[in-house]
C-alpha positions as CSV (number, residue, x, y, z in Angstrom):
1,X,-63.9,-42.1,20.8
2,X,-64.6,-44.2,23.9
3,X,-63.9,-42.5,27.2
4,X,-61.2,-44.6,28.9
5,X,-60.6,-45.0,32.5
6,X,-57.0,-44.8,33.7
7,X,-55.2,-48.0,32.8
8,X,-52.6,-49.3,35.2
9,X,-49.1,-49.1,34.1
10,X,-47.1,-52.4,33.9
11,X,-45.6,-53.3,37.3
12,X,-47.2,-50.3,39.2
13,X,-49.6,-50.1,42.2
14,X,-50.8,-47.5,44.6
15,X,-48.2,-46.1,46.9
16,X,-47.9,-44.4,50.3
17,X,-45.0,-42.3,48.9
18,X,-42.2,-44.3,50.5
19,X,-39.2,-45.5,48.6
20,X,-39.7,-48.7,46.7
21,X,-43.2,-47.7,45.6
22,X,-44.4,-45.8,42.5
23,X,-46.6,-42.8,42.0
24,X,-47.5,-43.5,38.4
25,X,-51.1,-44.3,39.3
26,X,-51.8,-41.4,41.5
27,X,-54.1,-38.6,40.4
28,X,-53.0,-35.0,40.4
29,X,-55.0,-34.3,43.5
30,X,-53.6,-37.3,45.3
31,X,-50.0,-36.2,44.5
32,X,-50.8,-32.7,45.7
33,X,-52.3,-34.0,49.0
34,X,-49.2,-36.2,49.5
35,X,-46.9,-33.3,48.9
36,X,-48.7,-31.1,51.4
37,X,-49.0,-33.5,54.3
38,X,-45.5,-34.9,54.5
39,X,-42.1,-33.5,55.3
40,X,-39.6,-34.4,52.7
41,X,-35.9,-34.9,53.0
42,X,-35.4,-33.1,49.7
43,X,-37.6,-30.8,47.7
44,X,-36.3,-30.3,44.2
45,X,-37.7,-27.2,42.5
46,X,-37.2,-27.4,38.7
47,X,-38.1,-30.3,36.4
48,X,-35.3,-29.9,33.9
49,X,-32.8,-32.7,33.5
50,X,-30.6,-31.4,36.4
51,X,-33.5,-31.5,38.9
52,X,-34.9,-34.7,37.5
53,X,-31.6,-36.5,37.7
54,X,-31.0,-35.3,41.3
55,X,-34.5,-36.4,42.3
56,X,-33.8,-39.8,40.7
57,X,-30.5,-40.3,42.5
58,X,-31.9,-39.0,45.8
59,X,-34.9,-41.3,45.8
60,X,-32.6,-44.2,44.9
61,X,-30.4,-43.2,47.9
62,X,-33.3,-43.8,50.3
63,X,-34.4,-40.2,50.7
64,X,-38.0,-39.0,50.7
65,X,-38.1,-36.7,47.6
66,X,-40.5,-34.2,46.1
67,X,-40.1,-32.8,42.6
68,X,-42.1,-29.8,41.3
69,X,-41.9,-27.6,38.2
70,X,-43.9,-24.5,37.2
71,X,-44.3,-25.9,33.7
72,X,-44.0,-29.3,32.2
73,X,-41.1,-31.6,32.9
74,X,-38.3,-30.8,30.4
75,X,-40.6,-28.0,29.2
76,X,-37.9,-25.4,28.6
77,X,-34.2,-25.8,27.9
78,X,-34.1,-29.6,28.5
79,X,-36.3,-30.3,25.5
80,X,-34.7,-27.5,23.4
81,X,-31.2,-29.1,23.0
82,X,-29.3,-30.3,19.9
83,X,-30.5,-33.9,20.9
84,X,-26.9,-35.0,21.4
85,X,-24.9,-37.0,23.9
86,X,-21.4,-36.2,23.0
87,X,-17.8,-35.9,24.3
88,X,-17.4,-32.3,23.1
89,X,-15.0,-32.3,20.2
90,X,-14.4,-28.5,20.4
91,X,-13.1,-28.9,24.0
92,X,-10.0,-30.5,22.7
93,X,-8.9,-27.1,21.4
94,X,-8.8,-25.8,24.9
95,X,-6.8,-28.7,26.2
96,X,-9.7,-30.1,28.2
97,X,-8.7,-33.7,27.6
98,X,-10.0,-35.0,30.9
99,X,-13.4,-33.3,30.4
100,X,-13.8,-35.0,27.0
101,X,-12.8,-38.4,28.4
102,X,-15.4,-38.0,31.2
103,X,-18.1,-36.9,28.8
104,X,-17.4,-39.9,26.6
105,X,-17.6,-42.2,29.6
106,X,-21.0,-40.8,30.5
107,X,-22.2,-40.9,26.8
108,X,-21.2,-44.6,26.4
109,X,-22.8,-45.5,29.7
110,X,-26.2,-43.9,28.7
111,X,-26.1,-45.3,25.2
112,X,-25.1,-48.8,26.1
113,X,-26.2,-49.6,29.7
114,X,-28.6,-46.9,31.0
115,X,-30.9,-46.1,28.1
116,X,-30.0,-48.1,24.9
117,X,-33.7,-47.9,24.0
118,X,-33.6,-44.1,24.0
119,X,-30.2,-43.2,22.6
120,X,-28.2,-44.5,19.7
121,X,-24.8,-44.0,18.1
122,X,-24.5,-41.5,15.3
123,X,-21.7,-41.1,12.8
124,X,-20.5,-37.5,12.2
125,X,-18.8,-36.1,9.1
126,X,-16.8,-33.0,9.6
127,X,-16.2,-31.4,6.2
128,X,-12.9,-29.6,5.5
129,X,-13.4,-26.8,2.9
130,X,-10.8,-24.7,1.2
131,X,-10.3,-21.5,3.2
132,X,-12.0,-23.0,6.3
133,X,-10.9,-22.4,9.9
134,X,-9.2,-25.7,10.2
135,X,-7.0,-27.8,7.9
136,X,-7.5,-31.5,7.1
137,X,-4.4,-32.7,9.0
138,X,-5.4,-30.9,12.2
139,X,-9.0,-32.2,12.0
140,X,-7.8,-35.7,11.1
141,X,-5.5,-35.7,14.2
142,X,-8.3,-34.2,16.3
143,X,-10.9,-36.9,15.5
144,X,-8.3,-39.6,16.0
145,X,-7.6,-38.2,19.5
146,X,-11.3,-37.8,20.1
147,X,-12.0,-41.5,19.3
148,X,-9.0,-42.6,21.4
149,X,-10.5,-40.8,24.4
150,X,-13.7,-42.9,23.8
151,X,-11.5,-46.0,23.8
152,X,-12.3,-46.4,20.1
153,X,-15.7,-47.6,21.1
154,X,-17.2,-45.9,18.1
155,X,-14.5,-46.8,15.7
156,X,-11.3,-44.9,14.8
157,X,-11.5,-41.3,13.9
158,X,-10.2,-40.8,10.4
159,X,-10.3,-38.8,7.1
160,X,-12.7,-39.9,4.4
161,X,-12.8,-39.3,0.7
162,X,-15.5,-36.7,-0.1
163,X,-17.0,-38.9,-2.8
164,X,-17.7,-41.6,-0.3
165,X,-19.1,-39.1,2.2
166,X,-21.6,-38.0,-0.4
167,X,-23.2,-41.5,-0.5
168,X,-24.2,-41.2,3.2
169,X,-25.1,-37.5,3.0
170,X,-26.6,-36.9,-0.4
171,X,-27.0,-33.1,0.2
172,X,-23.4,-32.6,1.1
173,X,-21.9,-29.6,-0.7
174,X,-18.8,-30.7,-2.5
175,X,-17.5,-27.5,-4.0
176,X,-14.1,-26.7,-2.6
177,X,-14.4,-29.8,-0.3
178,X,-10.9,-31.1,0.4
179,X,-11.6,-33.9,2.9
180,X,-14.1,-35.2,5.5
181,X,-13.1,-36.1,9.0
182,X,-15.2,-38.9,10.6
183,X,-16.0,-39.5,14.3
184,X,-18.7,-41.0,16.4
185,X,-21.1,-39.6,19.1
186,X,-24.7,-40.4,20.2
187,X,-28.2,-39.0,19.7
188,X,-31.5,-39.0,21.6
189,X,-34.9,-37.5,21.9
190,X,-34.3,-35.3,24.9
191,X,-37.9,-34.9,25.9
192,X,-38.4,-38.7,26.0
193,X,-35.1,-39.2,27.9
194,X,-36.2,-36.7,30.5
195,X,-39.6,-38.2,30.9
196,X,-38.2,-41.7,31.5
197,X,-35.9,-40.2,34.1
198,X,-38.9,-38.6,35.8
199,X,-40.5,-42.1,35.7
200,X,-37.4,-43.6,37.2
201,X,-37.6,-41.1,40.1
202,X,-41.3,-41.8,40.6
203,X,-40.7,-45.6,40.6
204,X,-38.0,-45.0,43.2
205,X,-40.6,-43.3,45.5
206,X,-40.4,-39.6,44.6
207,X,-43.6,-37.6,44.5
208,X,-43.6,-35.5,41.3
209,X,-45.9,-32.8,40.1
210,X,-45.6,-30.5,37.1
211,X,-47.4,-27.3,36.4
212,X,-47.0,-26.3,40.0
213,X,-45.5,-22.8,40.5
214,X,-43.5,-21.8,43.5
215,X,-45.0,-18.5,44.8
216,X,-42.8,-18.2,47.9
217,X,-40.4,-20.0,50.1
218,X,-41.0,-21.3,53.7
219,X,-38.5,-20.4,56.4
220,X,-37.9,-21.9,59.8
221,X,-35.5,-19.9,62.1
222,X,-34.1,-18.1,59.0
223,X,-33.5,-21.3,57.0
224,X,-35.4,-22.3,53.9
225,X,-37.7,-25.2,54.9
226,X,-40.0,-25.6,52.0
227,X,-42.1,-23.8,49.5
228,X,-45.5,-22.3,48.8
229,X,-47.0,-23.5,45.5
230,X,-50.0,-22.8,43.2
231,X,-51.3,-25.5,40.9
232,X,-51.5,-23.9,37.5
233,X,-54.1,-26.5,36.4
234,X,-56.8,-25.7,38.8
235,X,-55.4,-22.8,40.9
236,X,-55.3,-24.7,44.2
237,X,-52.6,-23.4,46.6
238,X,-50.6,-25.7,48.8
239,X,-47.2,-26.0,50.5
240,X,-44.4,-28.5,50.8
241,X,-42.1,-28.9,53.9
242,X,-38.5,-30.2,53.4
243,X,-35.3,-30.4,55.3
244,X,-33.3,-29.3,52.2
245,X,-34.6,-27.4,49.2
246,X,-32.7,-27.6,45.9
247,X,-33.1,-24.8,43.3
248,X,-32.7,-26.4,39.9
249,X,-34.7,-23.9,37.9
250,X,-32.2,-23.4,35.1
251,X,-32.6,-19.9,33.6
252,X,-34.8,-18.9,36.6
253,X,-32.2,-19.9,39.2
254,X,-31.5,-16.3,40.2
255,X,-35.2,-15.5,40.4
256,X,-35.6,-18.2,43.1
257,X,-32.4,-17.2,44.8
258,X,-33.9,-13.7,45.3
259,X,-36.9,-15.3,47.0
260,X,-34.4,-16.6,49.5
261,X,-32.3,-13.4,49.6
262,X,-33.6,-10.2,47.9
263,X,-30.1,-8.9,47.8
264,X,-28.6,-12.0,46.1
265,X,-26.2,-10.9,43.3
266,X,-26.6,-12.5,39.8
267,X,-24.8,-15.8,39.6
268,X,-25.3,-16.8,36.0
269,X,-25.6,-15.6,32.4
270,X,-27.6,-17.0,29.6
271,X,-26.8,-18.1,26.1
272,X,-29.5,-18.6,23.5
273,X,-29.4,-21.6,21.2
274,X,-31.9,-21.8,18.3
275,X,-32.7,-24.7,16.1
276,X,-34.8,-25.5,13.0
277,X,-36.5,-28.7,12.0
278,X,-37.0,-29.4,8.3
279,X,-38.4,-32.2,6.2
280,X,-35.7,-34.2,4.6
281,X,-35.4,-34.4,0.8
282,X,-33.4,-37.7,1.0
283,X,-32.2,-40.2,3.5
284,X,-29.1,-39.4,5.5
285,X,-27.0,-42.1,7.2
286,X,-24.6,-39.6,8.9
287,X,-24.7,-36.1,10.4
288,X,-22.7,-33.1,9.5
289,X,-20.7,-31.0,12.0
290,X,-19.4,-28.0,10.1
291,X,-16.8,-25.6,11.6
292,X,-18.0,-21.9,11.5
293,X,-14.9,-20.5,13.2
294,X,-12.3,-21.6,15.6
295,X,-14.8,-22.3,18.4
296,X,-18.2,-22.8,16.8
297,X,-19.7,-25.8,14.9
298,X,-23.1,-25.9,13.1
299,X,-24.9,-29.2,13.0
300,X,-27.1,-30.8,10.4
301,X,-28.5,-33.9,12.1
302,X,-30.9,-36.6,10.8
303,X,-33.4,-36.9,13.6
304,X,-36.9,-38.4,13.9
305,X,-36.9,-38.9,10.1
306,X,-36.3,-35.1,9.7
307,X,-33.3,-32.8,9.6
308,X,-32.3,-30.7,12.7
309,X,-30.2,-27.6,12.0
310,X,-28.4,-25.4,14.6
311,X,-27.4,-24.1,16.8
312,X,-26.8,-20.4,17.6
313,X,-24.8,-19.1,20.6
314,X,-25.5,-15.6,21.7
315,X,-25.9,-13.9,25.1
316,X,-29.5,-13.5,26.2
317,X,-30.6,-10.9,28.7
318,X,-34.4,-10.9,28.5
319,X,-37.1,-12.8,30.4
320,X,-36.4,-16.6,30.0
321,X,-40.1,-17.1,29.4
322,X,-39.9,-15.0,26.3
323,X,-37.1,-16.8,24.5
324,X,-38.1,-17.5,20.9
325,X,-36.6,-18.1,17.4
326,X,-36.4,-14.8,15.5
327,X,-36.2,-14.2,11.8
328,X,-32.6,-13.3,12.3
329,X,-32.0,-16.7,13.9
330,X,-33.6,-18.5,10.9
331,X,-31.4,-16.5,8.5
332,X,-28.3,-17.3,10.5
333,X,-29.0,-21.1,10.8
334,X,-29.8,-21.5,7.1
335,X,-26.8,-19.4,6.1
336,X,-24.4,-21.4,8.3
337,X,-25.9,-24.7,7.1
338,X,-25.4,-23.7,3.5
339,X,-21.6,-23.9,4.0
340,X,-22.0,-27.7,3.7
341,X,-25.6,-28.5,2.8
342,X,-27.0,-28.0,-0.7
343,X,-29.7,-25.3,-1.3
344,X,-32.5,-27.8,-2.2
345,X,-32.5,-29.1,1.4
346,X,-32.6,-25.6,2.9
347,X,-35.7,-24.2,1.3
348,X,-37.8,-22.3,3.9
349,X,-41.0,-24.2,2.9
350,X,-39.4,-27.4,4.3
351,X,-39.2,-25.9,7.8
352,X,-41.8,-27.6,10.1
353,X,-40.8,-26.3,13.5
354,X,-38.3,-24.0,15.3
355,X,-37.3,-23.8,18.9
356,X,-34.9,-22.0,21.2
357,X,-33.4,-22.8,24.6
358,X,-31.2,-21.1,27.1
359,X,-27.9,-22.4,28.2
360,X,-27.1,-21.5,31.8
361,X,-23.4,-20.5,32.2
362,X,-21.4,-19.3,35.2
363,X,-21.3,-15.5,35.4
364,X,-18.2,-13.9,34.0
365,X,-16.7,-12.1,31.0
366,X,-16.0,-13.3,27.5
367,X,-17.9,-14.9,24.7
368,X,-20.6,-17.4,25.5
369,X,-19.3,-19.6,22.7
370,X,-16.0,-20.0,24.6
371,X,-17.5,-20.5,28.0
372,X,-17.2,-23.9,29.6
373,X,-20.5,-25.8,30.3
374,X,-19.6,-26.2,34.0
375,X,-22.0,-27.3,36.8
376,X,-22.0,-25.0,39.8
377,X,-23.6,-25.9,43.2
378,X,-23.9,-23.0,45.7
379,X,-25.6,-22.6,49.1
380,X,-27.5,-19.4,49.9
381,X,-27.8,-17.5,53.1
382,X,-31.0,-19.4,53.9
383,X,-29.4,-22.8,53.3
384,X,-31.1,-23.4,49.9
385,X,-28.9,-25.2,47.4
386,X,-28.8,-23.9,43.8
387,X,-27.5,-25.9,40.9
388,X,-26.8,-24.4,37.5
389,X,-25.0,-25.2,34.3
390,X,-23.9,-28.5,33.0
391,X,-24.9,-30.4,29.8
392,X,-27.2,-33.2,28.9
393,X,-24.4,-35.7,28.3
394,X,-23.4,-35.7,32.0
395,X,-26.9,-35.6,33.5
396,X,-26.2,-38.7,35.7
397,X,-22.9,-37.3,36.9
398,X,-24.6,-34.0,37.8
399,X,-27.2,-35.8,39.9
400,X,-24.5,-37.7,41.8
401,X,-22.5,-34.5,42.2
402,X,-25.5,-32.8,43.9
403,X,-26.0,-35.9,46.1
404,X,-22.4,-35.8,47.3
405,X,-22.9,-32.1,48.2
406,X,-26.0,-33.0,50.2
407,X,-24.1,-35.8,52.0
408,X,-21.3,-33.4,53.1
409,X,-23.3,-30.4,54.3
410,X,-21.8,-29.5,57.6
411,X,-24.1,-29.6,60.6
412,X,-27.2,-30.3,58.5
413,X,-29.7,-33.0,59.1
414,X,-31.3,-34.2,55.9
415,X,-34.0,-36.2,57.7
416,X,-32.6,-39.7,57.3
417,X,-29.5,-41.6,56.5
418,X,-28.8,-41.9,52.7
419,X,-27.8,-45.2,51.2
420,X,-24.2,-44.5,50.2
421,X,-24.0,-43.6,46.6
422,X,-21.2,-46.2,46.2
423,X,-23.8,-48.9,46.9
424,X,-26.0,-47.8,44.0
425,X,-25.7,-49.8,40.7
426,X,-23.0,-48.2,38.6
427,X,-25.1,-48.1,35.5
428,X,-28.6,-47.8,36.9
429,X,-30.9,-48.3,33.9
430,X,-33.9,-46.2,33.0
431,X,-37.4,-47.8,32.8
432,X,-38.2,-49.7,29.7
433,X,-34.6,-50.8,29.1
434,X,-34.5,-53.3,26.2
435,X,-33.0,-53.9,22.9
436,X,-35.2,-51.7,20.6
437,X,-34.7,-54.1,17.7
438,X,-36.0,-57.0,19.7
439,X,-39.0,-54.9,20.9
440,X,-39.8,-53.9,17.4
441,X,-39.6,-57.5,16.1
442,X,-41.9,-58.7,18.9
443,X,-44.4,-56.0,18.2
444,X,-44.6,-57.0,14.6
445,X,-44.3,-60.8,14.9
446,X,-46.4,-61.8,17.9
447,X,-49.0,-63.5,15.7
448,X,-50.8,-60.3,15.1
449,X,-50.8,-59.5,18.8
450,X,-51.0,-57.3,20.7
451,X,-52.0,-55.0,17.8
452,X,-53.0,-56.3,14.4
453,X,-51.7,-54.3,11.4
454,X,-49.2,-52.2,13.4
455,X,-47.1,-50.5,10.8
456,X,-43.3,-51.0,10.8
457,X,-42.7,-47.3,11.3
458,X,-45.0,-47.2,14.3
459,X,-43.4,-50.3,15.8
460,X,-40.0,-48.8,15.4
461,X,-41.1,-45.5,16.9
462,X,-42.6,-47.2,19.9
463,X,-39.5,-49.4,20.4
464,X,-37.1,-46.4,20.3
465,X,-39.1,-44.1,22.5
466,X,-40.5,-46.4,25.2
467,X,-38.4,-49.6,25.1
468,X,-40.3,-52.5,26.7
469,X,-43.0,-50.0,27.9
470,X,-44.1,-50.1,24.2
471,X,-46.0,-53.3,25.0
472,X,-48.2,-51.4,27.5
473,X,-49.1,-49.0,24.8
474,X,-49.6,-51.8,22.3
475,X,-51.9,-53.6,24.7
476,X,-54.0,-50.4,25.1
477,X,-54.3,-50.2,21.3
478,X,-55.2,-53.9,21.1
479,X,-58.0,-53.5,23.7
480,X,-59.4,-50.3,22.2
481,X,-59.1,-50.4,18.4
482,X,-59.7,-46.7,18.1
483,X,-56.5,-46.1,19.9
484,X,-54.6,-48.1,17.3
485,X,-55.3,-45.4,14.7
486,X,-52.6,-43.0,13.7
487,X,-52.8,-39.5,15.2
488,X,-51.9,-38.1,11.7
489,X,-51.3,-40.1,8.5
490,X,-47.8,-38.6,8.1
491,X,-46.5,-39.5,11.6
492,X,-45.9,-42.9,13.2
493,X,-47.6,-42.1,16.5
494,X,-51.0,-43.7,17.5
495,X,-53.7,-42.4,19.8
496,X,-52.8,-45.0,22.5
497,X,-49.7,-42.9,23.2
498,X,-51.9,-39.9,24.1
499,X,-54.0,-42.1,26.5
500,X,-50.8,-43.4,28.0
501,X,-49.3,-39.8,28.3
502,X,-52.4,-38.7,30.1
503,X,-52.6,-41.6,32.5
504,X,-48.9,-42.4,33.2
505,X,-46.7,-39.5,31.9
506,X,-48.2,-36.5,33.7
507,X,-49.5,-34.8,30.5
508,X,-51.8,-32.0,31.4
509,X,-51.9,-29.8,28.2
510,X,-52.1,-30.4,24.5
511,X,-48.6,-29.1,24.2
512,X,-47.4,-31.5,26.8
513,X,-48.7,-34.3,24.5
514,X,-47.9,-33.1,21.1
515,X,-44.5,-31.4,21.8
516,X,-42.9,-33.7,24.4
517,X,-44.7,-37.0,24.6
518,X,-45.0,-37.3,20.8
519,X,-43.4,-35.5,17.9
520,X,-46.6,-34.2,16.2
521,X,-45.8,-30.5,16.9
522,X,-42.2,-30.8,15.8
523,X,-43.3,-32.4,12.5
524,X,-45.7,-29.5,11.9
525,X,-48.7,-31.9,12.1
526,X,-50.5,-30.5,15.1
527,X,-53.6,-29.6,13.1
528,X,-56.7,-28.1,14.7
529,X,-58.4,-31.5,14.3
530,X,-55.5,-33.2,16.1
531,X,-55.3,-30.6,18.8
532,X,-59.1,-30.8,19.4
533,X,-59.1,-34.6,19.7
534,X,-56.1,-34.6,22.0
535,X,-57.8,-32.0,24.2
536,X,-61.0,-34.2,24.4
537,X,-58.8,-37.1,25.5
538,X,-57.1,-35.1,28.2
539,X,-60.5,-33.8,29.4
540,X,-61.7,-37.4,29.8
541,X,-59.1,-38.0,32.5
């Protein structure tokens, strides 16, 4: 394969790090140098979706922002979700009507105005079985109320004849099935959504660096004023100065709080959620949400041409870095799925991948399954802010919540005046925003340009994972025919995506590429040959 030089991203140019410029073309060393020589208004530690969203909103507000993570962006919990943007049907049981309405508002905004190229509506069937935890009348009323709180934007929640439901979900188990409740929510690829948000922050002027571990905090007169870091790629140590430091490290939030204050008491508890990915035995046009008990639901979701099963919900007390799917998790997920999914779809040989993430919940008693997914912002004795909790659906709202907290800190200078949040566009779009159907059509019908013989599945995949940025990738493939080749014959991705991930999406490791920039690992197609070729491309950077 030809060794390629870095290819400029569409609409980007070198930057001095100030708002209004982009850092997409900077090398890793250049970003590190920029981080070490400037004083930032805000240093965000943690590249999960909470930290990414805050960095995006802060940069848009006119602040000089730095964002770092010890691993990859969205490398932990933020890419280990159920891939849903949803209102939270189960919250209606607790009377949290306002919360559901707010979640629906955010979901609709992301799906329709912020990232229609990365999220899409999904119909859910909620099967009602004889002897189940809920009756048909209750669930029918519940999905109607749920759709009403969404202003009926996804249709009217209703009950459906099981025979009709079986058409859309061929593997639906019909024994003792009394009715099916129907409602609408939305779905995404969480890793791609997170990466586009990182890109949005960078295009707004933020300096971002992954695989950069915080080894200590800097203090000035007893106040946290920055951090010491070590680059995990080459071992170089450096520091970052900032007026305000935000701890958005998710499951590691208390670890960083103890760097600020060794006596800091635990502030969170963790809940483990495990998932399985399986090859599909038939085409599904809807998802299943099956009640397990009064509070829990197990999902069977058509996702990336596969089937996603989960999730579990149990308290976790170990090292967050060690969280993994156990054999007991696999047994539980398959057993719970079998309540509504036929056995032929649940054969173990169909499993291509499994993953587990940790939900960050406020500390307190009671079952993790009943705990609210609240966002908590606290200030430590050294002035460091810590944000924990929340859910993917409200990632924009959480970023704004943290920004409002920054704006109201008493007696604190954050370095420069923020542009009022009220002046920001209400539905600020993510990069690449476009109608994915139009992008796909253009990729396939531009007279053989920019890529001859681009398969329909590849065009559709590029359109729904990059939006209009797909044309940059297609141009790469057109200019370098070897990059137009599929990475694996059973996956839609092409090698141009690896080159683009290397040069414009901060990919440093093979896992960065195959797990989060593409779906090869999730599909179980990260063969030794694929991994070796991906590594050679990364080494040619």
